[in-house]
C-alpha positions as CSV (number, residue, x, y, z in Angstrom):
1,M,0.0,0.1,0.0
2,E,1.3,3.5,-0.8
3,P,0.6,6.8,0.9
4,I,-2.1,9.1,-0.5
5,H,-0.5,12.3,-1.4
6,K,-2.6,15.4,-2.6
7,F,-1.8,19.0,-3.2
8,N,-3.2,21.3,-0.8
9,N,-3.3,24.8,-2.4
10,G,0.1,24.1,-3.8
11,D,1.4,22.4,-0.7
12,G,1.6,18.6,-0.5
13,A,-0.5,16.9,2.1
14,T,-0.6,13.2,3.1
15,L,-4.0,11.4,3.8
16,C,-5.1,8.6,5.9
17,N,-5.6,5.5,3.7
18,I,-8.8,4.6,5.7
19,C,-10.7,7.9,6.4
20,N,-9.0,10.3,4.0
21,R,-8.2,12.8,6.8
22,M,-5.1,14.9,6.4
23,I,-2.2,13.4,8.4
24,T,0.4,16.1,7.6
25,R,0.6,19.3,5.6
26,F,3.5,17.8,3.7
27,L,4.4,14.6,1.9
28,T,5.3,11.7,4.1
29,D,5.4,7.9,4.0
30,E,2.7,7.6,6.8
31,L,-0.3,5.6,5.8
32,Y,-2.7,6.2,8.6
33,C,-3.8,8.9,10.9
34,D,-3.5,8.7,14.8
35,K,-6.9,7.2,15.0
36,H,-6.1,4.2,12.7
37,K,-2.4,3.9,13.2
38,N,-2.9,1.5,16.1
39,M,-5.3,-0.9,14.4
40,D,-4.0,-4.3,13.7
41,K,-3.8,-5.8,10.1
42,D,-7.1,-7.7,10.6
43,E,-9.0,-4.7,11.7
44,I,-7.7,-2.7,8.7
45,I,-8.7,-5.4,6.3
46,G,-12.2,-5.5,7.9
47,V,-12.7,-1.7,7.4
48,Q,-11.5,-1.9,3.8
49,K,-13.9,-4.9,3.1
50,E,-16.9,-2.7,4.6
51,L,-15.8,0.2,2.6
52,I,-15.6,-1.9,-0.6
53,D,-19.1,-3.3,0.0
54,L,-20.5,0.1,0.6
55,L,-19.0,1.6,-2.5
56,W,-20.0,-1.5,-4.6
57,G,-23.6,-1.0,-3.3
58,Q,-23.4,2.6,-4.4
59,V,-22.0,1.8,-7.8
60,I,-24.8,-0.7,-8.5
61,D,-27.5,1.8,-7.3
62,L,-26.1,4.5,-9.4
63,S,-25.7,2.4,-12.5
64,M,-29.2,1.1,-12.3
65,M,-30.7,4.6,-11.7
66,S,-28.7,6.0,-14.6
67,K,-29.2,2.9,-16.8
68,I,-25.4,2.7,-17.3
69,E,-23.7,-0.7,-17.5
70,L,-20.4,-1.2,-16.1
71,G,-17.7,-2.5,-18.5
72,D,-16.6,-6.1,-18.2
73,D,-13.1,-4.9,-17.3
74,V,-14.4,-2.8,-14.5
75,V,-16.4,-5.7,-13.0
76,A,-13.4,-8.1,-13.4
77,E,-11.1,-5.7,-11.6
78,I,-13.5,-5.2,-8.8
79,N,-13.9,-8.9,-8.4
80,R,-10.1,-9.5,-8.6
81,L,-9.6,-6.9,-5.8
82,K,-12.3,-8.3,-3.5
83,K,-10.6,-11.7,-3.9
84,L,-7.3,-10.3,-2.7
85,L,-9.1,-9.3,0.5
86,E,-10.7,-12.6,1.2
């Protein structure tokens, strides 16, 4: 996993990989904020699975409401990534 780096009005910032809150106002190799830094690996994987399930449900709902079909490559990539977390 890699740190999430964003530009904050021209200055770099590092975000937590779980909650996307700003960790620092500069670029660093930190992955998690203070709240999530002490979580063990199983807890982090559990949170990531919940997030994936939530986002997957939103993708399905939006695609049904918009009558847009996901490409086979997108579905295959989502399934591949979900299997990695199992």
